[in-house]
C-alpha positions in Angstrom: -18.2 22.0 -14.9 -18.7 18.7 -16.8 -15.1 17.7 -16.2 -15.4 18.4 -12.5 -18.7 16.4 -12.3 -17.1 13.5 -14.2 -14.1 13.5 -11.8 -16.6 13.2 -8.8 -18.9 10.7 -10.4 -16.2 8.4 -11.8 -14.8 7.1 -8.4 -18.4 6.6 -7.3 -19.3 4.6 -10.4 -16.2 2.5 -10.1 -16.8 1.9 -6.4 -20.3 0.6 -7.4 -18.8 -1.8 -10.0 -16.2 -3.1 -7.5 -18.9 -3.4 -4.8 -20.9 -5.5 -7.4 -17.8 -7.6 -8.0 -17.6 -8.2 -4.2 -21.2 -9.4 -4.2 -20.2 -12.3 -6.4 -17.2 -13.3 -4.3 -16.7 -15.5 -1.3 -13.6 -16.4 0.8 -13.7 -19.7 -1.1 -12.9 -17.9 -4.3 -9.5 -17.0 -2.8 -8.8 -20.5 -1.3 -10.0 -22.3 -4.4 -6.7 -21.5 -6.0 -5.3 -24.4 -4.0 -7.3 -26.8 -6.2 -5.5 -25.7 -9.3 -2.4 -23.8 -8.3 -0.5 -24.4 -11.6 -3.2 -22.7 -13.7 -3.5 -19.8 -11.3 0.2 -19.2 -10.9 0.9 -19.3 -14.6 -2.0 -16.9 -15.3 -0.8 -14.5 -12.6 2.8 -14.6 -13.8 1.6 -13.8 -17.4 -0.5 -10.9 -16.1 1.9 -9.4 -13.6 5.2 -9.9 -15.4 4.9 -11.0 -19.0 2.3 -8.5 -20.1 4.0 -5.4 -18.8 7.2 -6.4 -20.6 5.1 -6.9 -23.8 3.4 -3.5 -23.3 6.8 -1.8 -23.0 7.8 -3.5 -26.3 4.6 -2.2 -28.0 5.2 1.3 -26.7 8.7 1.3 -28.1 7.7 -0.2 -31.5 4.8 2.2 -32.0 6.7 5.2 -30.6 4.3 6.2 -27.8 5.6 8.9 -25.5 4.8 10.7 -22.3 1.4 10.4 -20.6 0.1 8.1 -23.4 2.9 5.6 -22.8 2.2 5.7 -19.0 -1.5 5.3 -19.8 -0.9 2.1 -21.7 1.2 0.8 -18.7 -1.6 1.8 -16.3 -4.0 -0.2 -18.4 -1.9 -3.3 -18.6 -1.3 -3.1 -14.8 -5.0 -3.1 -14.2 -6.6 -6.5 -13.3 -9.1 -8.4 -15.5 -12.3 -6.5 -16.4 -15.8 -7.4 -15.3 -16.5 -8.7 -18.8 -13.9 -11.4 -18.5 -16.2 -13.8 -16.8 -18.9 -13.4 -19.5 -16.4 -13.9 -22.4 -15.0 -17.0 -20.6 -18.5 -18.4 -20.2 -19.3 -17.9 -23.9 -16.0 -19.5 -24.9 -16.5 -22.6 -22.6 -13.9 -21.6 -20.1 -13.6 -22.5 -16.4 -15.6 -19.5 -15.0 -14.8 -20.6 -11.4 -11.1 -20.0 -12.2 -12.0 -16.6 -13.7 -13.7 -15.6 -10.4 -10.7 -16.8 -8.4 -8.2 -14.9 -10.7 -10.3 -11.7 -10.5 -10.4 -11.9 -6.7 -6.7 -12.4 -6.4 -5.8 -9.8 -9.1 -8.0 -7.2 -7.3 -5.9 -7.6 -4.2 -2.5 -7.8 -5.9 -3.4 -4.7 -8.1 -3.4 -2.6 -4.9 0.3 -3.2 -4.7 1.4 -3.8 -8.3 -0.5 -1.0 -10.0 1.2 1.9 -8.1 4.5 0.2 -8.7 4.1 -0.2 -12.4 2.8 3.3 -12.8 5.6 4.8 -10.7 8.3 3.0 -12.7 6.5 4.0 -16.0 6.4 7.7 -14.9 10.1 7.5 -14.1 10.8 6.1 -17.6 8.4 8.1 -19.8 7.8 11.4 -17.9 10.3 14.1 -17.0 10.6 14.4 -13.2 7.7 12.0 -12.6 9.6 9.3 -10.8 7.9 9.4 -7.5 4.3 10.3 -8.4 3.0 6.8 -8.7 4.7 5.6 -5.5 3.6 8.3 -3.1 1.8 6.8 0.0 -1.2 9.0 -0.6 -1.6 7.6 -4.1 -1.2 4.0 -2.8 -4.0 4.7 -0.3 -6.3 6.0 -3.0 -5.7 3.0 -5.2 -6.5 0.8 -2.2 -9.7 2.7 -1.5 -10.8 2.6 -5.2 -10.0 -1.1 -5.8 -10.2 -3.1 -2.6 -12.5 -1.5 -0.1 -15.7 -1.7 -2.2 -14.9 -5.4 -3.0 -14.5 -6.2 0.7 -17.7 -4.4 1.5 -19.5 -6.4 -1.2 -18.2 -9.7 0.2 -19.3 -8.7 3.7 -22.8 -7.9 2.4 -22.9 -11.2 0.4 -22.0 -13.2 3.5 -24.8 -11.6 5.6 -27.4 -11.3 2.8 -26.6 -14.2 0.5 -30.1 -14.4 -1.0 -30.2 -10.8 -1.9 -26.7 -10.9 -3.3 -27.7 -13.8 -5.6 -30.7 -11.9 -6.8 -28.5 -8.9 -7.6 -26.0 -10.9 -9.6 -27.7 -10.2 -13.0 -28.6 -6.5 -12.4 -25.0 -6.0 -11.2 -23.6 -7.5 -14.4 -25.9 -5.3 -16.5 -25.1 -2.2 -14.4 -21.3 -2.9 -14.7 -21.6 -3.1 -18.5 -23.5 0.2 -18.6 -21.0 1.9 -16.3 -18.1 0.6 -18.5 -19.7 2.1 -21.7 -20.5 5.4 -20.0 -17.0 5.8 -18.5 -15.3 5.0 -21.7 -17.5 7.4 -23.7 -17.0 10.2 -21.2 -13.3 9.7 -21.1 -13.0 9.9 -24.8 -15.3 12.9 -25.0 -13.2 14.7 -22.3 -10.0 14.2 -24.3 -11.4 14.1 -27.8 -8.6 16.2 -29.3 -5.9 14.0 -27.8 -7.8 11.0 -29.2 -8.0 12.4 -32.7 -4.3 13.4 -32.7 -3.2 10.0 -31.6 -5.8 7.5 -32.8 -3.5 6.3 -35.6 -1.0 5.1 -33.0 -3.3 4.3 -30.1 -5.7 2.1 -32.2 -3.1 -0.3 -33.4 -1.3 -0.5 -30.0 -4.7 -1.2 -28.2 -5.6 -3.9 -30.8 -2.1 -5.5 -30.6 -2.2 -5.5 -26.8 -5.6 -7.1 -26.8 -4.6 -9.8 -29.3 -1.3 -10.6 -27.6 -2.9 -10.7 -24.2 -5.5 -13.2 -25.3 -2.9 -15.3 -27.1 -0.4 -15.3 -24.2 -3.2 -16.0 -21.8 -4.3 -19.1 -23.7 -1.1 -20.6 -25.2 1.3 -20.2 -22.3 -0.9 -22.2 -20.0 -1.4 -24.8 -22.8 2.3 -25.0 -23.2 2.5 -26.0 -19.5 -0.3 -28.6 -20.1 -3.0 -26.7 -18.3 -6.5 -27.9 -18.9 -8.1 -26.3 -21.9 -11.1 -24.8 -20.0 -8.7 -23.3 -17.5 -6.5 -21.9 -20.4 -9.6 -20.2 -21.8 -10.4 -18.7 -18.4 -6.8 -17.5 -18.2 -7.0 -16.0 -21.8 -10.1 -14.0 -20.9 -8.8 -12.9 -17.6 -5.5 -11.7 -19.0 -7.0 -10.5 -22.3 -9.8 -8.3 -20.9 -8.3 -5.5 -18.9 -10.3 -3.3 -16.6 -10.4 -0.1 -18.6 -12.8 1.5 -16.2 -10.3 1.1 -13.3 -7.5 2.5 -15.5 -9.5 5.5 -16.4 -10.6 6.1 -12.8 -7.0 5.9 -11.6 -5.8 8.3 -14.3 -8.5 10.8 -13.5 -9.0 10.5 -9.8 -5.6 9.4 -8.4 -3.1 10.8 -10.9 -5.2 13.8 -12.1 -4.3 13.4 -15.8 -7.1 13.2 -18.3 -4.9 12.4 -21.3 -3.5 9.4 -19.5 -7.0 7.9 -19.5 -7.2 8.0 -23.3 -5.3 4.7 -24.1 -7.7 2.9 -21.7 -10.7 4.5 -23.4 -9.5 3.4 -26.8 -8.7 -0.1 -25.6 -12.1 -0.3 -23.9 -13.8 0.2 -27.2 -11.6 -1.9 -29.4 -11.0 -4.9 -27.1 -14.5 -6.3 -27.6 -13.7 -7.2 -31.2 -10.7 -9.5 -30.5 -12.2 -10.9 -27.3 -15.5 -11.6 -29.1 -13.7 -13.3 -32.0 -11.6 -15.4 -29.6 -14.7 -16.4 -27.6 -16.4 -17.4 -30.8 -13.5 -19.5 -32.2 -12.9 -21.2 -28.9 -16.5 -22.1 -28.4 -16.7 -23.4 -32.0 -13.7 -25.7 -31.4 -14.9 -26.8 -28.0 -15.9 -30.3 -29.2 -12.8 -30.7 -31.4 -9.3 -31.7 -30.4 -7.5 -29.2 -28.0 -5.8 -26.4 -29.8 
């Protein structure tokens, strides 16, 4: 009964989070990319191409198999989490770029997430080649990810004052939903977690650290402004665990596949917090 209730409430909770994200976005957040195309393109390439390759490497190195391997790929294919903007702000990053990247990533994820998951199932599951690419699954991802965001943007355009007043409550609400979703996902598959924590913990931490490092140092290598590099690091380094869990449960119907995202959702706050602290401390010093 609890499992069925969770399966029903999870899409609703995620829809509210994505609607809240939409309340913070405007059309200008999409067109703003024209102001700093290099920073945005580099960040998107890192997120869409480099990180999935890194994640496959981690899966092989740590020996993850089956649904847990697919769960890690599902996580890495998810766009930046709602906490990315907060971490970027604390670290002294260009939060406007964060908002732009989140907006674009949310749209792209509708197409890239089913593709990555479909290829991952073909690689790591027996006979699962087409599951992630079925049109019905694609439509469900579209409904979960994009429709609430668009509705939020429409509401913001019509009731701007109300949307501005809701900004803080929405952030708090999103954080609460994140914690509840992760806790519920771990509780639902506690035995899977206990059996695999020795592997999942190190993989999740390694993914978090590598995501933050790649997100920061690759843009810096291409002479991207430091504040924009920090924004890129947080956007790439803080994955949307809530979305990954929702897709695993509601779209793919596999509870165990949600466990990697649940573990990551707990552990990623440590590397992200340390990175934000170190970057904020060095803000006045020479660029790293």
